[in-house]
N, C-alpha and C positions, 0 to 999 in steps of 0.2 A: 483102406482095406479092400479085399476082393470079395465079390458076392455072386449069388445065383440069380436066375431069371425071375421075372414077375410071376410066372406060373407057379413056381414053388412057393412064392410068398402069398399067393391067393389062399393058401391053406390057413393063413392067419386071419382071414377077414370075417369069419363067422363068430357069433357070440353064443356062449352056452356054459353049462356046468355049474357046479355049486362051489361054495367056499367053506373050507374047514377051519374051525377055530374062530376067534374074535376078529372082527374086521379091523385092519390096521388103519392108523391115521394117515393123512396125506404126508405128514412129515416122516412117518415110518416107511413110506413107499419110495421116498427119494433115494437115489443111489444107482449103482451100476449092476446090471443083470447080464449074465452070460448064457448062451445057448447050451443046453445039456444033451448029450448022447445022440448027436446027429453026426454020422460018419463023414469025415473029410470036409466038415463045414464048421466055421467059426463065426460067431455073431455076438455083438454086444448092443445093449440098449441102456442108455443112461437117462434117468428121470431127474431133472434138476429142480431146485427149490423155487425157481422163478416161473415154473409151469412150462418149461421148454424140455424137449427131448432131442437126443441124437441117437442115430441107429446106423450100424454098418454090419455087413455080412460078407464073408469070404468063402468062395467055393472054386477051387481050381484057379484058372486065370481070369475069372469073371469077378466083377465087383459092383455093388450097389450100396446106396446110403440113403438116409432120409433125415430130415430135421423138421421140427414143428412144435406144436403145443400138445400137452397131455392134460387129462382131467379124470376125475373119478365120477362115474355116472351109474347109478343103480348098482353099486357095488362092483363095477367093472372099471378097468383102465381103458381109456379111449385115447388113441394116438391119431392126430390129424396132421398130415404133412403140409408144410408151406407150399404155396404155389411158386414154382421156380420162375425167376425173372427172365426177361429176354436176354439172349446172349449179347456180349459186348467185349470190346477190346480196351485195354488200358496201357499207358506208357509205363514200362517197368523200370526199376532201378538199374543202374549200369551193371553190366556183367563182364566177365573176362573177355577182353577184346581179341584174344588169340584166335585166329582163324587159319586153319591149315589148308590154305588154298594153293594155287599154282603161283610160285613166285614170278613166273614169266607173265602172269595175267593179274596185275594188281587190281584191287577193288576200291570203289568209292565208299561203299557201305554194305555191311552184312546185316540182315534182318533175321531175328530169331523169334519164333512164335511158340509159346509154351504155356502150360497150366501147371506150375510147380506143385500146387497142393494135390493135384491128381497124378503127378509124376508122368505127365504126357507132353509130347511135342506134337505139332500139327502140320500135316502136309496139306497141299492144295489151298493154302491161304493166299489170296491174291494181294500183291503189294504193288502199288503204283508210286514211283518216285518222281517228284516234281522238282525241276531244276529252275534256276534263275533265267536260264536260256536253254533253248532246245525243247523238243517235244518230250512229254512225260514218257517214262519207261516202265513197263509192267512185266511182272513175272509171278510164278507160283512157288511157294515154299516146297521143299522136298525133304529128303532124309534129315532127321534131326530138327525139323521145323525151320530149316535155314534157306535163305535166298541171298545171293551175293550179286550186287550190281558192279560189273567190271568197269574199271576206270577207262574213260575215253578222252584222249587228248587231241583228237582231230574232229573236224566238223563242228556242228552247232553246240556240242557239249564240251568243247575244249576248255579246260580249266574250271569247269563248273562242278559243284558238288550238290547232292540232294538237299533241298531246303525243307521239304515236307514229304511225308509218305501217307498214302491212303491205304487202309487195311480193310479187307472184306473177305467173306467166305461164301462165294457164289453158290457152291454146291449145296450149302445148307441155308441159303437165302438170308445170310447175315449181312446187313447193309454196311456200306463203307464208312469208316471213320478216319479223320485226318489228324495227323500229329506233326508238330514242328520238330525238326531235327536240329538240336543245338550244335553250334560250331564245334568241330573237333571230334564229333561222335563217329566212332568206327563201327560199333555194333549197336543197332537199335533193338532193345529188348521189349518185345510186345507180349503182354499178358492177355490170354484169352480166357474169359469167364463164360463157359458154355451155357450156363443157366438151364433153360428148358430142353436143350439138346441132349442132356443126360437126365432122364426122368427120375423122380424119386422112386425108391424101392416099393412104396405103396402110397395110396391116398389116405385111407383110414383103416386102422386095425383096432380090434377090441380083444381084451384078455380078461379072463376071470382071475381072481386073486386066490392063491392057495397058501393058507397059513397053517399047514399041518404042524402039530406039536413037535418040538425038538428038531426042527428043520428050518432053514432060511426061507424067507418069503419067496414064493415063485409066482411068475405070471405065466399062465397057460392059455394058449389059444385053443379054440374049438373049431374043428373042421366042419365043412358044410354038411357032412353026413352025421354030425352030432358027436363024433369021437374027439378026444383030446388031440390037439396038434402039438406044436413045439412048446417046450418048457424052457423059460428063462429064469435062472435062479440068482437070487441076490448074492453078490460076490464081494461087497465091501461094507 
């Protein structure tokens, strides 16, 4: 999903307001809630039976999300986001090996770095290819998260293919990780899990519970000035 900035979400941080009608049970609160009556913005909040929540909001070309734990405290819903882990790389499953390069310049290996769940590819990822002979070769990913190591049949690399690749993101201070390259691999598919580099939409948020008669349960934030903020209405 796409979402707005943290400043807009700060409106959700304050606690306040009253509750109409009987207080619902925890089981009654579980489910999907959608944001109501905010122009050009879509947001969803799911409260799961295991005490976990997921949250996402879309506004224009921006996006944010959060996941963590939820609880009922003094008649309010409290959401606390997980601390996001350190970023890391993983060796991904094989992908389509088609690479539209220059047929006059054959390649030893193409490296693709992406985060499929985020729909993102990554530029400026540093790739170091280590050969059985010859000095290591290093380059940065570019458009489409791709970097191609051109084949060299002369000098110290003659007849050699990359045996290992080291992957790092110096710009964001993500340390190098090494991966063995299986024989016959034409495209190394590297998954980047950015972790803390993409912060959660919020750290902690509190909502009052609105159970007005003849209406779905709603969760309503209260702004710092004491007025109601955004309303999320039960939708399943």
